[in-house]
N, C-alpha and C positions, 0 to 999 in steps of 0.2 A: 525295776523297769523305769522308774522315775530318774534314777541315776544315769541310765543309758540315754534317756531322752535329753537330759541336761548336758551330758557329754557330747552328744550329737549336735545339739544347738551350739555349744561352745566351739566345736570344730568348724561348723558352718560360718559362725561369726569370725573366727580367726582367719579362715581361708578368704573370706570376703574382704577383711581388712588388709590382708597381704596383697590381694589383687589391686585394691585401691592404692596402697603404697607404691606398688610397681608402676601404676599409671601416673601417680603424682611425680615420682622420680623421673619418669620418661619426659613428661611435659616440662618439669623443672629444668632438666638438662637442655631441652630445646629452647626454653625461654632464655636461659643464660647465654646460649649460643646466638640467639637472635639479638639480644640486647648488646652483646659484645660486637656484633657486626654493624650496629647502627652508627651513623655519624654522631660525633659528640654534639650535645645540645645544651645550651644554657640560655635562660631567660634573663638577659641583662636588666631590662626594665623592671621585671617582677622582683628580681633580687634587690635592686636598688630601692624599690618602693617598700620592700619588707612587709608584705601583706596589706599594704594600703592600695588605693586605686588612683589612677590618673584622673585629675580633675577635668571637667569639660574644656577649660581653657588650655590645658596641656595637650589634649587631643587636637584642638584647633591649631596650636602652634606646630605640632608634628605635621599635620596636613599642610599647613602653610609652607613649611620648609620643604616637604616633598614636592609640592606643586610649583616650586621655583624652577624645576626641571621641565623643559618644554615637552618632552615625551610623556612625562608623568601627567602634565596638564592635559594634554590631548587625550590620554587614556581615561582620565577622570571624567572629563566632559563627555566623551563618547559613551562611557559607562552609565552616567546618570542623566545626560541630556542627549540621547542618541539621534533625535530628529532635528536638532538645532544646527543651522549653518552659521559659520563665523569665520573670521580671518584669524589664523593662528598667531600672527604677529600682533593682534590687537588685545591680547589677554592682559589684564591688570589684576593683581591680587593684593589689596591693601593688607597691612599687618593686622592680625586679629585684635579685636576689642575697640578698634576705631569706630566711633559712633555707636558703640555697644553692640554691634552686630558681630556674632561669633566669628564668621568668616564670609568674605565676599569675593566672588569672581565676576569680573566685568569684561565685556568684549564689545566689538562694534555692533553686536546684534542682540545681546542679552545682558541682564543684570541678575546674577544668581545669589540669593540670600541663603546662607547655610546656618540653620539653627540646630545647635548641638544639645541633645538631651540624653547623652550616652549613659549618664548616671542617674537619670530621672530627676533632673533639676526642676524646681517648681516654675510654673509659668509666671510671667510678670504681666500686670494689667496693660492691655493694649500694646503689648510688645511687638507683635507682628505688624500691627497697624502702623506703628512708628517706623519700622524698617521699610515697609512698602512706601510710606510717604517719603522717606529718604531717596529711594530708588526713583520715585516719580519726578524728582527734581531734574533728572537728566535722561530718563528713559520713558518710552511710551508704556502704557499699561500692558500691552500684549508682549512686551519684551522682558517683563519681570517674572522671575521664577523663584520658588522657595523649595529648598531641600531640607526636609524636617527629619532629623536623624535620632531615632530611639536607640536603646541599648540592645535588648534582645527581641524586641517586637516593634512593629510599625505603629505609629501614632500620629494623630493630627492635632493641631492646636485647637483648644476649645474657644468658645466665644469670649472667654475672659481675656485672651490675648489676641484674638483675631475676630473682628466683628463680622457680622453677616455681609455687610457691604464689601469689605475687603475680600472675603471668601468668594463672593460673586465676581469681583473684579479679576482675581487671580484665576478663578475657575479651575481647570484641570492642570494648571501650571504649578500647583503645589504637589511635590513629590514626597511621599512617605516611605522612608527606608530605615534600616537599622544597622548597627555595627556588626552584630553577630553574622547576619546573612549577607550583607551588602558591602560594607566597608572592608570587612575581613577578606571576602572573596576577591574584591578589587585589588587589595594589597597583594594577595597571592598571585593574581594574574600579572600585575605589573612587575612583581619580583621575578617571575619566570621569564619575562621579556627582557629585562635589563641584564647585560653582560658584565660580569665582574671586572674583566680586563679594561673595559671602557669607562665604567663608573664604579670603582671599588667602594667609595664611601656611601654612595647612594644605595648600592646593592646591600651593604652591611646594615644601613639604617632600615631598609625595607625588611631585611631578615629579622632584625631586633623587634620591629613593630609587629610583623607577622607572628613571631613566636609569642609575643605578649598577648595578642588577641586570641591565638589558638589556646593558650593556657587559660585566659580569662573566661572564654566561652566554651571550653572543653570541646574544641573543634577537631576534626580529623587531621592528623599530622603524620610524621614518619612512623608513629607507633601503630597506626591503623592497619597497615599491611602486615606488620608483625603479629598483631592480635588476630587477624584473619587466618594467618598460617597456624597459630596456636589453636584456634577454634577447630580448624580442620583436623589437626593432629589429635586433639582431644576427642572429637567425634569418632575418628578411626580407632583410637585406643579403647573407647567404650563399646565399639561395635554396634553403633546405633544407626548406621547409614541406611540399612535396608529394612528396618523394623517400622511398625506403625507409629503414628504420632503419640498415641496413648502409651505404647511401650517405651518410646524415647523418654517421655516424661517420668515414667516409673523408674527407669534405669538411672536417670540423672538424680531423681529424688533419693534413691537408695545410696548412690555414691556420695551425695551431699551429707546424708545421715552418717555414713562411714567416716567422712572427713571431719564431721563434728566430733565424733567419738575419738578419732585420732588426735585432733587438735586439743581436746580436753586432757587426754593422757599425756601428750607431749608438753602441755603447759605445766602440768604438775612435775614432770621429770625435769623440765627446764629450770623451774624454781629451785628444785633440789640441787641441781648442778651449780646454779648461781650462788647458793649458800655455801657450797663446797669451795667454789672459787674464791669468794670473799674470805672464807676461813683460811684458805691457803695464803692469801695476801696478808691477813692478820698475823699468821705465824711467821711469815718472812719479815714483816716489819718489827715484830717483837725481837727477833734475833738480830736484825740489822741495826736497830736503834737501841741496843742494849747499853751503849755508852752514853745515851742521853738520859737525863733524869725525868723520864715520863712513864706513866702507867697507861698502857693502851687498854681500852675496854670495848666490848662488842655489844651492839644493840640489835635485837630482832634478827640476827643472822645476816643482815644486809648492810650494816653500818658499823664502822669501828673508828676509834680515834682517841683523843685525850682532851681533857678540859684544862684551861689555863686562864689567868687573869692578865688583862692589859689595861694599865692605868686604873686598876681597881674595878674593872668591868669584866664579868664572866663570859668566856667564849669557849667554843669547841672547835678543834681542828680535826677534820674527819674525812673519811672516804665512804661513799655509799653508791647504791644502784638506783637509777631512775629508768624504769622500764628495762631496756636492754643496754643502757649506756651508763658506765661508771663515771663518777665525778668526784673531785676533791674540793675542799673548801674550808672556810672559817665562818662560823655563824655565831651570833649572839645567843646566849642561852635564855636570858630573860629580857634583854634589851634589843632595840632595833636602831637603824640609822636615823629614825625620827626622834627617838628619845635621847640619843647621844651622837649627833651628827659629826662633831669634830673628832671624837675618839674613833668612830668607824672610818672616817676619812684618813686619819693618820695611820691606822693599822692597815688599811687597804694600800696606802702609799708604800708602807714598809715592804709589802709583798710585791706589788707591781713594779716598784722602782729598784728591785733587788738585783736586776740583770740575770735572773735565773730562768727567764723565759715564761713567766706566769702571765696569763691573760684573764680578763674578767668577762663572764657571760653577761651580755647586755640586759637580759630580762630577769636578773636575780631578784627574788623577793627582798623586802626591806630588812629582814633579819640576817641576811647574808652580807658579810664584809666583802668577801671575794670568793668566787667559785667558778669552775668551768668543767666541761666534759673532757675526758681523756681516753684514748684508746686503751683497751684492756691490757695490752702488752707494756704500756708505759705508766700505768696508774701507780704502781708501787714505788717506782723511782720518783715520780712527781710528789707523792705524799711524803716520802722520806726527806726530800729537799725542803718541802714546806715545813715539816716538823723541825728540822735542824735550824731553819730560819727563825722560827718562833723561839726555840730554845736559846738561840744566840742573842736575842734582843734583850737589852738591859731593862726594858719596860715591861717584859713579860715574866710572869711568875707561874711555874707549873704547879698544879694542884696535886 
């Protein structure tokens, strides 16, 4: 009786997992179709910064350059000062950092102080007081405005940078906005208004800045519509459109539990396949490098290579897996680039200046002389080329 019960439970679980896999495959195909149909997207600013952020001054310079266009000027002023009358031809925008004000927009009827706190820069003592005093030299008090820009939320200057008297003087002409909700939406709106044929460079600049802000703040972009389609397809595949809210939750929780089980089993199968793949590379390299005086050894099923000495320092030339990406390289066995900088530099130069197409990964740890990722289909040839290069060097001795 117990055996029958266990068999029945096993069949239920198996059928449940099969249904989950069918759903996953269906949504996966739809996801790939949707992705392939999207316009190509690249975040030029984000790639150039390489995980760093734009400084406040950089955002100010970008705004300054965009605001040199009269249409962009008008759009910006109408967006942030909708009730101000001014003459379009009277706008002046001094280059950022003059008088230490982040950005200034002046016209025949207003003086706008823009204070940029996009990255949460600390306030300076009496900072806003000083800026208002500068504006008072040429403008009346009721013509002075302050646009105070936070990053993801609105904020106002504290009494440390803006005294009670100055706050009373400016009154409701201090405008608290932020980049996530306000600057980003303004950039999108002006981007949609500008025609590429008329202003190709401006349109391109707006697109780059728009893409950067969308990535920085995880804002809706071209992926939003795609995700909405996938959500709809997923709901239909699970058959939860017409059931109660409690049933929806139960069904989704069951599916997530199934996915966890599938992911766990797939991870173990994947690791086994990776080890088999590395083993096949190892066997090929043993055969193809038979003419070289090297002995290949394998470690842990994921790494193979050979040891050698370069100028009496021990190194290993190897291939390994990092998550799902294979890489080749030469690393010090007991030494690093700190302990033997000149030896590491000359060995690195031997590889990179060999005209064999080698490149060095910029974030290598200090124990690596040279290393880089390589597609699976090219890793064997890359390693064989590296091994022959090492063997051919008069300064290398193979152990």
